[in-house]
C-alpha positions as CSV (number, residue, x, y, z in Angstrom):
1,M,-34.2,9.0,15.9
2,F,-34.6,6.3,13.2
3,G,-31.6,3.9,13.2
4,L,-30.6,4.6,9.6
5,R,-27.0,3.7,10.2
6,Y,-28.0,0.2,11.4
7,L,-30.0,-0.4,8.3
8,C,-27.1,0.7,6.2
9,C,-24.8,-1.7,8.1
10,F,-27.1,-4.8,7.6
11,L,-24.8,-6.2,4.9
12,S,-21.7,-6.0,7.0
13,I,-23.2,-7.2,10.2
14,I,-25.3,-10.1,8.9
15,G,-22.7,-11.3,6.5
16,P,-22.4,-11.9,2.7
17,A,-24.3,-15.2,2.7
18,S,-27.3,-13.4,4.1
19,A,-26.9,-10.2,2.2
20,A,-26.8,-11.5,-1.3
21,S,-29.9,-10.5,-3.3
22,P,-32.5,-13.2,-3.8
23,P,-32.9,-14.7,-7.3
24,T,-35.2,-12.6,-9.6
25,S,-37.6,-15.5,-9.8
26,N,-38.2,-15.3,-6.1
27,R,-38.5,-11.5,-5.8
28,A,-42.2,-11.2,-6.6
29,S,-43.1,-13.9,-4.1
30,V,-40.9,-12.3,-1.4
31,Q,-42.3,-8.8,-2.1
32,S,-45.8,-10.1,-1.8
33,K,-45.1,-11.0,1.8
34,L,-42.5,-8.3,2.6
35,Q,-44.4,-5.2,1.6
36,P,-47.6,-5.9,3.6
37,F,-45.3,-6.5,6.7
38,V,-43.4,-3.2,6.2
39,N,-46.7,-1.4,5.6
40,S,-48.1,-2.8,8.9
41,L,-45.4,-1.0,10.9
42,A,-46.9,2.4,9.8
43,L,-43.4,4.0,9.5
44,P,-42.8,7.3,7.8
45,P,-42.4,6.7,4.0
46,P,-38.5,7.3,3.8
47,Q,-38.0,4.9,6.8
48,A,-40.4,2.3,5.4
49,Q,-38.7,2.5,1.9
50,L,-35.2,2.0,3.3
51,L,-36.3,-0.9,5.5
52,S,-38.1,-2.6,2.7
53,S,-35.1,-2.1,0.4
54,K,-32.7,-3.6,2.8
55,L,-34.9,-6.6,3.7
56,D,-35.6,-7.2,0.0
57,Q,-31.9,-7.7,-0.6
58,D,-31.5,-10.4,2.0
59,S,-31.2,-13.9,0.5
60,N,-31.5,-15.6,3.8
61,L,-34.8,-13.9,4.4
62,A,-35.9,-14.8,0.9
63,A,-35.2,-18.4,1.6
64,F,-37.2,-18.2,4.8
65,L,-40.2,-16.6,3.1
66,S,-40.0,-19.1,0.3
67,G,-40.0,-22.1,2.6
68,K,-36.4,-23.0,1.8
69,D,-33.4,-23.7,4.0
70,Y,-32.2,-20.7,5.9
71,Q,-29.8,-19.8,8.7
72,S,-31.8,-19.1,11.9
73,S,-29.1,-17.1,13.6
74,F,-28.9,-14.6,10.6
75,L,-32.7,-14.4,10.6
76,L,-32.7,-13.6,14.3
77,A,-30.1,-10.9,13.9
78,L,-32.1,-9.4,11.1
79,S,-35.2,-9.4,13.4
80,C,-33.2,-7.5,16.1
81,L,-31.8,-5.0,13.6
82,S,-35.3,-4.4,12.1
83,I,-36.6,-3.6,15.6
84,R,-33.7,-1.3,16.2
85,A,-34.2,0.4,12.9
86,T,-38.0,0.8,13.6
87,L,-37.9,1.9,17.3
88,G,-34.6,3.8,17.3
89,D,-31.1,3.3,18.4
90,N,-31.8,3.8,22.1
91,S,-34.6,1.2,22.3
92,V,-32.6,-1.9,21.4
93,D,-29.4,-3.3,22.9
94,T,-27.7,-5.8,20.6
95,I,-24.9,-8.3,20.9
96,P,-22.9,-8.0,23.0
97,V,-25.8,-7.2,25.3
98,N,-25.0,-5.1,28.3
99,Q,-24.1,-7.4,31.3
100,T,-26.3,-5.2,33.6
101,E,-29.3,-6.2,31.5
102,T,-28.5,-9.9,31.4
103,E,-28.0,-9.9,35.2
104,A,-31.2,-7.9,35.9
105,N,-33.1,-11.1,36.7
106,W,-33.3,-11.7,40.4
107,S,-32.1,-15.4,40.3
108,Q,-28.7,-16.2,38.9
109,G,-30.4,-19.3,37.5
110,C,-32.3,-17.0,35.1
111,W,-29.3,-15.1,33.8
112,R,-29.3,-15.4,30.0
113,S,-27.7,-13.4,27.2
114,P,-30.2,-12.8,24.4
115,T,-29.4,-11.7,20.9
116,C,-30.9,-8.3,21.7
117,V,-33.0,-6.6,24.4
118,V,-35.9,-4.4,23.3
119,F,-36.9,-1.5,25.6
120,P,-40.4,-0.2,24.4
121,S,-41.5,3.2,25.7
122,A,-45.1,2.9,24.6
123,A,-47.8,0.4,23.6
124,Q,-47.1,1.2,20.0
125,D,-43.4,0.2,20.4
126,V,-44.6,-3.2,21.8
127,S,-47.0,-3.5,18.8
128,R,-44.2,-3.0,16.3
129,A,-41.8,-5.3,18.1
130,L,-44.4,-8.1,18.1
131,K,-45.2,-7.6,14.5
132,I,-41.5,-7.9,13.6
133,I,-41.0,-10.9,15.9
134,G,-44.0,-12.6,14.4
135,F,-42.9,-11.9,10.9
136,F,-39.4,-13.4,11.4
137,K,-40.7,-16.1,13.7
138,S,-38.2,-15.1,16.4
139,R,-38.1,-16.7,19.8
140,F,-38.7,-14.2,22.6
141,A,-39.3,-13.6,26.3
142,V,-40.9,-10.8,28.2
143,R,-39.6,-9.2,31.4
144,S,-41.5,-7.0,33.8
145,G,-39.5,-7.1,37.0
146,G,-37.6,-10.3,36.4
147,H,-38.4,-11.7,39.8
148,S,-39.5,-15.1,38.6
149,P,-36.9,-17.7,39.7
150,N,-37.9,-20.0,36.9
151,P,-35.3,-20.2,34.1
152,G,-36.5,-18.8,30.8
153,F,-39.7,-17.3,32.1
154,S,-38.4,-13.8,31.9
155,S,-35.1,-14.3,30.1
156,I,-33.8,-16.0,27.0
157,D,-30.5,-17.1,25.5
158,N,-29.1,-16.3,22.0
159,P,-30.8,-16.8,19.6
160,G,-33.7,-15.0,21.2
161,I,-35.2,-11.5,21.8
162,L,-35.9,-10.2,25.3
163,I,-38.7,-7.5,25.6
164,D,-37.9,-5.6,28.7
165,L,-40.8,-3.4,29.9
166,Q,-38.9,-1.3,32.4
167,K,-39.6,2.0,30.6
168,L,-43.3,1.3,30.8
169,N,-43.4,2.2,34.5
170,Q,-46.1,5.0,34.6
171,I,-48.2,5.5,37.7
172,E,-51.3,7.7,37.3
173,V,-54.2,8.3,39.7
174,S,-57.6,9.2,38.4
175,Q,-59.1,12.5,39.4
176,D,-61.6,10.9,41.7
177,R,-58.9,8.7,43.2
178,K,-60.9,5.5,42.4
179,A,-58.4,4.1,39.9
180,A,-54.7,3.9,39.4
181,S,-53.1,3.2,36.0
182,L,-49.8,1.3,36.2
183,G,-47.2,0.4,33.7
184,P,-46.1,-3.3,33.6
185,G,-42.5,-2.4,34.3
186,G,-43.1,-0.5,37.5
187,R,-42.2,-1.8,41.0
188,W,-44.7,-2.2,43.7
189,G,-42.7,-0.1,46.2
190,D,-42.8,2.8,43.8
191,V,-46.6,2.2,43.2
192,L,-47.5,2.3,46.9
193,A,-45.2,5.3,47.5
194,A,-47.0,7.2,44.7
195,L,-50.4,6.3,46.0
196,D,-49.7,7.2,49.6
197,P,-50.3,11.0,49.3
198,Y,-53.7,10.2,47.8
199,D,-54.7,8.1,50.9
200,V,-55.4,5.1,48.8
201,S,-53.7,1.8,48.0
202,V,-54.2,-1.0,45.5
203,I,-54.2,-4.8,45.7
204,G,-50.8,-5.7,44.3
205,G,-47.5,-7.1,45.4
206,R,-46.2,-7.4,48.9
207,I,-42.5,-7.0,48.2
208,P,-41.5,-3.5,46.9
209,Q,-38.8,-4.7,44.5
210,V,-41.1,-7.0,42.6
211,G,-42.5,-5.9,39.1
212,V,-46.1,-5.0,38.5
213,A,-47.1,-7.3,35.6
214,G,-46.1,-10.8,36.8
215,V,-47.9,-10.4,40.1
216,I,-51.2,-9.4,38.5
217,L,-51.1,-11.9,35.6
218,G,-50.5,-14.7,38.0
219,G,-53.4,-13.7,40.3
220,G,-51.6,-11.6,42.8
221,L,-51.8,-12.1,46.6
222,F,-51.7,-9.0,48.8
223,H,-52.0,-8.3,52.5
224,F,-55.6,-7.3,52.1
225,S,-56.7,-10.0,49.6
226,G,-58.8,-11.7,52.2
227,E,-60.9,-8.5,52.2
228,Y,-60.8,-7.4,48.6
229,G,-59.7,-10.5,46.6
230,L,-56.7,-11.1,44.4
231,A,-54.9,-8.4,42.4
232,G,-56.4,-9.7,39.2
233,D,-59.8,-9.4,40.7
234,N,-59.2,-5.7,41.3
235,V,-58.3,-4.8,37.7
236,K,-60.7,-2.4,36.0
237,N,-59.1,-2.6,32.6
238,F,-56.1,-4.2,30.8
239,E,-54.5,-2.4,27.9
240,V,-53.0,-5.3,26.0
241,V,-51.0,-5.8,22.8
242,L,-52.0,-8.9,20.9
243,S,-49.7,-11.1,18.8
244,D,-50.8,-9.3,15.5
245,G,-49.8,-5.9,17.0
246,T,-53.4,-4.8,17.8
247,V,-53.5,-2.6,20.9
248,T,-56.9,-3.1,22.6
249,D,-58.6,-3.0,26.0
250,A,-60.0,-5.8,28.0
251,N,-62.6,-5.1,30.6
252,A,-66.1,-6.1,31.7
253,D,-67.7,-4.5,28.7
254,R,-65.1,-5.0,26.0
255,N,-63.3,-8.3,25.2
256,A,-64.8,-9.6,28.4
257,D,-63.5,-13.2,27.8
258,L,-59.9,-11.9,27.5
259,F,-60.5,-9.8,30.6
260,W,-61.5,-12.9,32.5
261,A,-58.5,-14.9,31.2
262,L,-55.9,-12.2,32.1
263,K,-57.0,-12.3,35.8
264,G,-54.6,-15.2,36.6
265,G,-54.1,-16.8,33.2
266,G,-50.5,-15.8,32.9
267,A,-48.5,-14.7,29.9
268,N,-50.6,-16.6,27.3
269,F,-52.6,-13.9,25.5
270,G,-50.6,-10.8,24.8
271,I,-48.4,-8.2,26.5
272,V,-50.2,-6.0,28.9
273,T,-48.9,-2.4,28.6
274,R,-51.2,-0.8,31.2
275,F,-53.1,-2.0,34.2
276,D,-56.0,0.1,35.4
277,L,-56.6,-1.0,39.0
278,Y,-59.5,0.0,41.4
279,T,-58.0,1.7,44.4
280,I,-59.0,0.8,47.9
281,S,-59.5,3.3,50.7
282,V,-56.8,1.8,52.9
283,R,-53.8,3.8,54.0
284,N,-53.6,3.8,57.8
285,I,-53.3,0.3,59.2
286,W,-52.2,-1.6,62.3
287,F,-49.4,-4.2,62.3
288,Q,-46.7,-5.9,64.3
289,V,-43.9,-8.3,63.6
290,A,-42.4,-10.8,66.1
291,I,-39.8,-13.5,66.0
292,Y,-40.1,-16.8,67.8
293,T,-37.7,-19.7,68.6
294,P,-37.8,-23.1,66.8
295,D,-39.3,-24.9,69.8
296,Q,-42.3,-22.5,69.6
297,V,-43.4,-23.7,66.1
298,P,-46.1,-26.1,67.3
299,T,-47.6,-23.4,69.5
300,I,-47.5,-20.9,66.6
301,L,-49.2,-23.3,64.3
302,D,-51.9,-23.9,67.0
303,A,-52.5,-20.2,67.1
304,F,-52.5,-19.9,63.3
305,A,-55.0,-22.6,62.8
306,E,-57.2,-21.2,65.5
307,W,-57.1,-17.8,63.9
308,Q,-57.9,-19.3,60.5
309,N,-61.0,-21.0,62.0
310,E,-62.2,-18.1,64.1
311,G,-60.3,-14.8,63.8
312,A,-60.1,-14.8,60.0
313,S,-63.8,-14.2,59.8
314,D,-62.7,-10.6,60.5
315,V,-61.6,-10.0,56.9
316,K,-59.5,-7.0,57.8
317,S,-57.1,-9.3,59.6
318,T,-54.3,-11.4,58.0
319,V,-51.3,-13.2,59.3
320,A,-47.9,-13.5,57.6
321,L,-46.3,-16.8,58.8
322,I,-42.7,-17.5,57.7
323,I,-40.9,-20.5,59.3
324,A,-37.2,-21.0,58.9
325,P,-35.2,-23.7,60.7
326,E,-33.6,-21.2,63.0
327,A,-36.6,-18.9,63.7
328,T,-40.2,-18.1,62.9
329,T,-41.5,-14.7,61.9
330,V,-45.1,-13.8,62.5
331,G,-46.6,-10.6,61.1
332,L,-50.1,-9.5,62.2
333,I,-51.7,-7.0,59.9
334,Y,-55.0,-5.3,60.2
335,S,-56.3,-3.1,57.4
336,A,-57.5,-0.2,59.7
337,P,-56.1,1.7,62.7
338,A,-56.7,-0.4,65.8
339,D,-55.4,-1.4,69.3
340,Q,-54.6,-5.1,69.5
341,P,-57.4,-6.4,67.2
342,A,-59.4,-9.2,68.9
343,A,-59.0,-11.3,65.7
344,F,-55.4,-12.0,66.7
345,A,-56.2,-13.1,70.2
346,P,-54.6,-16.6,69.8
347,F,-51.2,-15.0,69.2
348,Y,-51.1,-12.5,72.1
349,S,-50.2,-14.9,74.8
350,I,-47.2,-16.4,73.0
351,P,-44.0,-14.8,74.3
352,A,-41.8,-13.6,71.5
353,A,-38.0,-14.0,71.4
354,T,-37.8,-10.7,69.7
355,V,-40.3,-8.0,68.8
356,A,-38.9,-6.9,65.4
357,V,-41.7,-4.3,64.8
358,P,-43.7,-3.3,67.9
359,A,-47.5,-3.1,67.5
360,N,-48.2,0.3,65.9
361,N,-50.7,2.2,63.7
362,G,-48.6,2.9,60.6
363,T,-49.3,3.0,56.9
364,V,-49.3,0.6,54.0
365,L,-46.2,2.4,52.7
366,S,-44.4,2.1,56.1
367,L,-45.1,-1.6,56.1
368,T,-43.9,-1.9,52.5
369,N,-40.7,-0.2,53.3
370,I,-40.0,-2.5,56.2
371,L,-40.6,-5.5,54.0
372,G,-38.2,-4.0,51.5
373,T,-35.4,-4.3,54.0
374,T,-35.8,-8.1,54.1
375,F,-35.1,-8.4,50.4
376,S,-31.5,-9.2,49.5
377,N,-29.9,-8.1,46.3
378,V,-26.9,-10.3,46.7
379,P,-26.7,-12.5,43.6
380,Q,-27.9,-16.0,44.4
381,R,-29.9,-18.8,42.9
382,H,-33.6,-19.0,43.9
383,D,-36.6,-21.2,43.7
384,Y,-40.2,-21.2,44.8
385,R,-42.7,-24.0,45.1
386,G,-46.4,-24.3,46.0
387,A,-49.0,-26.6,47.4
388,S,-52.5,-26.1,48.9
389,S,-54.6,-27.6,51.6
390,K,-57.7,-27.1,53.8
391,V,-57.2,-25.8,57.3
392,D,-55.7,-28.8,59.1
393,L,-53.5,-28.2,62.1
394,Q,-52.1,-31.8,62.3
395,L,-51.3,-31.7,58.6
396,Y,-49.4,-28.4,59.1
397,K,-47.4,-29.9,61.9
398,D,-46.6,-33.2,60.1
399,V,-45.5,-31.6,56.8
400,H,-43.4,-29.0,58.8
401,T,-41.6,-31.8,60.7
402,F,-40.8,-33.6,57.4
403,W,-39.6,-30.3,55.8
404,R,-37.5,-29.2,58.7
405,E,-35.3,-32.3,58.9
406,Q,-34.5,-32.1,55.2
407,A,-34.0,-28.3,55.2
408,I,-31.5,-28.6,58.0
409,A,-29.6,-31.4,56.2
410,V,-29.4,-29.6,52.9
411,H,-28.3,-26.4,54.6
412,A,-25.4,-28.3,56.2
413,A,-24.5,-29.9,52.9
414,T,-24.8,-26.8,50.6
415,G,-25.5,-23.7,52.6
416,A,-28.9,-23.4,51.1
417,N,-31.6,-21.5,53.1
418,M,-35.3,-22.1,52.7
419,T,-38.6,-21.2,54.4
420,F,-41.9,-22.9,55.2
421,T,-44.6,-20.3,54.6
422,L,-48.4,-20.8,55.1
423,Q,-50.5,-18.2,53.3
424,P,-54.0,-17.9,54.7
425,I,-56.8,-17.9,52.1
426,P,-60.2,-17.1,53.7
427,V,-63.4,-17.9,51.8
428,N,-64.1,-14.2,51.4
429,L,-61.1,-14.0,49.0
430,V,-62.8,-16.5,46.7
431,D,-66.2,-14.7,47.1
432,Q,-64.6,-11.4,46.1
433,G,-63.3,-12.9,42.9
434,I,-66.7,-14.3,42.1
435,A,-68.4,-11.0,42.9
436,K,-66.0,-9.0,40.7
437,G,-66.7,-11.1,37.6
438,G,-64.8,-14.3,38.2
439,N,-61.3,-15.5,37.3
440,P,-59.9,-18.6,35.8
441,L,-58.3,-20.1,39.0
442,G,-61.2,-22.4,39.8
443,L,-60.9,-21.9,43.6
444,S,-63.0,-23.8,46.1
445,R,-65.2,-21.8,48.4
446,I,-63.5,-23.0,51.6
447,N,-61.0,-21.6,54.0
448,Q,-57.6,-22.9,52.9
449,Q,-53.9,-22.2,52.9
450,W,-51.4,-21.8,50.0
451,W,-48.0,-23.2,51.2
452,T,-44.9,-21.8,49.6
453,T,-41.2,-21.8,50.1
454,L,-38.3,-19.4,49.2
455,V,-35.1,-21.2,48.5
456,D,-31.7,-19.5,48.2
457,W,-28.3,-21.0,47.4
458,E,-25.0,-20.3,45.8
459,N,-23.7,-23.0,43.4
460,A,-25.3,-24.4,40.2
461,E,-23.9,-27.8,41.0
462,D,-26.2,-28.0,44.0
463,D,-29.3,-27.2,42.0
464,E,-30.7,-30.8,42.1
465,K,-29.8,-31.5,45.7
466,V,-31.3,-28.2,46.9
467,R,-34.5,-28.4,44.8
468,A,-35.1,-31.9,46.0
469,V,-36.3,-30.7,49.4
470,P,-39.2,-28.4,48.2
471,I,-40.1,-31.0,45.6
472,A,-40.3,-33.7,48.3
473,T,-42.2,-31.3,50.6
474,S,-44.9,-30.5,48.0
475,E,-45.3,-34.3,47.4
476,K,-45.7,-34.8,51.2
477,W,-48.4,-32.1,51.2
478,R,-50.2,-34.2,48.6
479,E,-49.6,-37.6,50.2
480,L,-50.6,-36.7,53.8
481,G,-53.3,-34.3,52.6
482,E,-55.0,-37.0,50.6
483,Q,-54.9,-39.4,53.5
484,R,-56.6,-36.8,55.7
485,D,-59.0,-35.5,52.9
486,S,-57.3,-32.1,53.3
487,Y,-55.3,-31.8,50.1
488,I,-56.5,-29.2,47.5
489,P,-55.3,-29.8,44.0
490,F,-54.6,-26.1,43.3
491,L,-51.3,-24.3,42.8
492,F,-51.0,-20.5,43.0
493,M,-49.2,-19.5,39.8
494,N,-47.1,-16.8,41.5
495,D,-45.6,-19.5,43.7
496,G,-45.2,-22.2,41.0
497,S,-41.8,-23.8,40.3
498,R,-40.4,-24.5,36.9
499,D,-41.6,-28.1,36.8
500,Q,-45.1,-27.5,38.2
501,S,-48.2,-26.9,36.2
502,P,-50.6,-24.4,37.9
503,L,-52.9,-24.0,34.8
504,S,-53.6,-27.7,34.7
505,L,-55.2,-27.4,38.2
506,Y,-57.6,-24.6,37.2
507,G,-60.2,-27.2,36.3
508,A,-61.0,-28.8,32.9
509,E,-63.7,-26.3,32.0
510,N,-61.6,-23.3,32.8
511,V,-58.6,-24.7,30.9
512,A,-60.8,-25.3,27.9
513,R,-62.0,-21.7,28.1
514,L,-58.5,-20.3,28.4
515,K,-57.4,-22.3,25.3
516,Q,-60.4,-20.9,23.4
517,V,-59.5,-17.3,24.5
518,S,-55.9,-18.0,23.4
519,R,-56.9,-19.2,19.9
520,K,-59.3,-16.2,19.5
521,Y,-56.8,-13.4,20.5
522,D,-53.6,-15.1,19.4
523,R,-54.5,-16.6,16.1
524,S,-50.9,-17.3,15.1
525,Q,-50.3,-18.8,18.6
526,M,-47.2,-16.7,18.9
527,F,-47.3,-16.8,22.7
528,Q,-47.5,-20.6,22.7
529,T,-44.9,-21.4,20.0
530,L,-42.4,-18.5,20.0
531,Q,-42.3,-17.5,23.7
532,G,-39.3,-19.2,25.2
533,N,-40.8,-20.6,28.4
534,G,-43.5,-20.0,31.1
535,F,-46.7,-21.5,32.4
536,L,-48.0,-21.9,28.9
537,L,-51.3,-23.4,27.7
538,S,-49.3,-25.2,25.0
539,K,-47.8,-27.4,27.7
540,L,-51.1,-28.8,28.7
């Protein structure tokens, strides 16, 4: 239902200073800008007429459109109410915004209270919302799953509009089972559960609670990326809404430059409302998970580097290596049924303190469900960070030693927990990206690792002290890596922290190309100037 009663309440909500009619001398000028805007929303005539009438009476809007002084808070409220009047009462939550929505972001450091939250149910809803946001020049943020720990990347304060994509959570499998269409607001656990009966999977997110869109737009590293490439490399088509409200497709044949840019270029070009992914014929797999003691870390790192240099040539194999001060978790994953795959030979002789998940032939879904149990919904503050290097055992050990001492000290002082995670990136991952049309990441064709850390803590007053450890560790990767000619100046966007700049490390040629794509498809540069925060090209 059209929110008629909200339009009728404009004057009382926005206030008399805003509601007073503009001077007659300005009316023609205002109408010349206002009417094309209302027409662009393609509303039913009665709805369009009422919206136009109410906006035409607003003196604050008239001042804004005439280039005169105006009150931004009134204008933002008018933007929210216009979206609500256009999309319907149930599609917009206005001040005071429901606390459940403000606290939907995973990290407490990202909890913000916007002026309103928009819940589009279709691409056309996103289109109309962006047209209104663009017309009023409103600050905004977009949330898929809200799993980014970076403040303002998927949340925004008042004055600002949050576009929450949770209702765009469709999961559809093509008749031939070769493609799956996913909404940006879905969760990867739901996706893999829906695909399981079809005996297929997709390259997506490893943690089931994480949202679809952020993973893919940042590149997307999955268990089987060494075999099939990144998530972005496995997209067949993006349905994307541009800043002017145009709903279009980006694929190898249509808008191919935008297609390339969206495969790891982040939230710089539009809002993706549907991802069509190629499926992979992987359902039944082999895996095991074991826990080791702190004194075994050097031996585990020996095995990990040996596997990278030898076993990783079997692209069906991957290793999940997560080191914490008190224990080390090693997951061995093989993308087919097996019996102790030979690729993992370096690990088999190391006695585990605990076998958390015995070696078994399970499914992608069963592995995903296990990983879901490790995800905590207890409200905390979180951070990530990233760094990259060549395969270098001594570098691994030296940086780990540096990190461990500081991680233990900051835990004692603040209670913060953090991990030291090495993510293996075999050369075939890079080759898959090239073979599937390329992406903007600018990866070197060498075996490498992408280090990351997950940091959890309780108190805002400890932010600087806690974050100092991963910051110093990433600098140590660079310092020691450069000394050993092992440092790789690349940062995986999905692991980037708020002060890092992954796009700047994609290479000058790719950055220039990304900026060109941005100017072509976002002519108003809305996503650079009105989007509240993120890994934006405008920061380069």
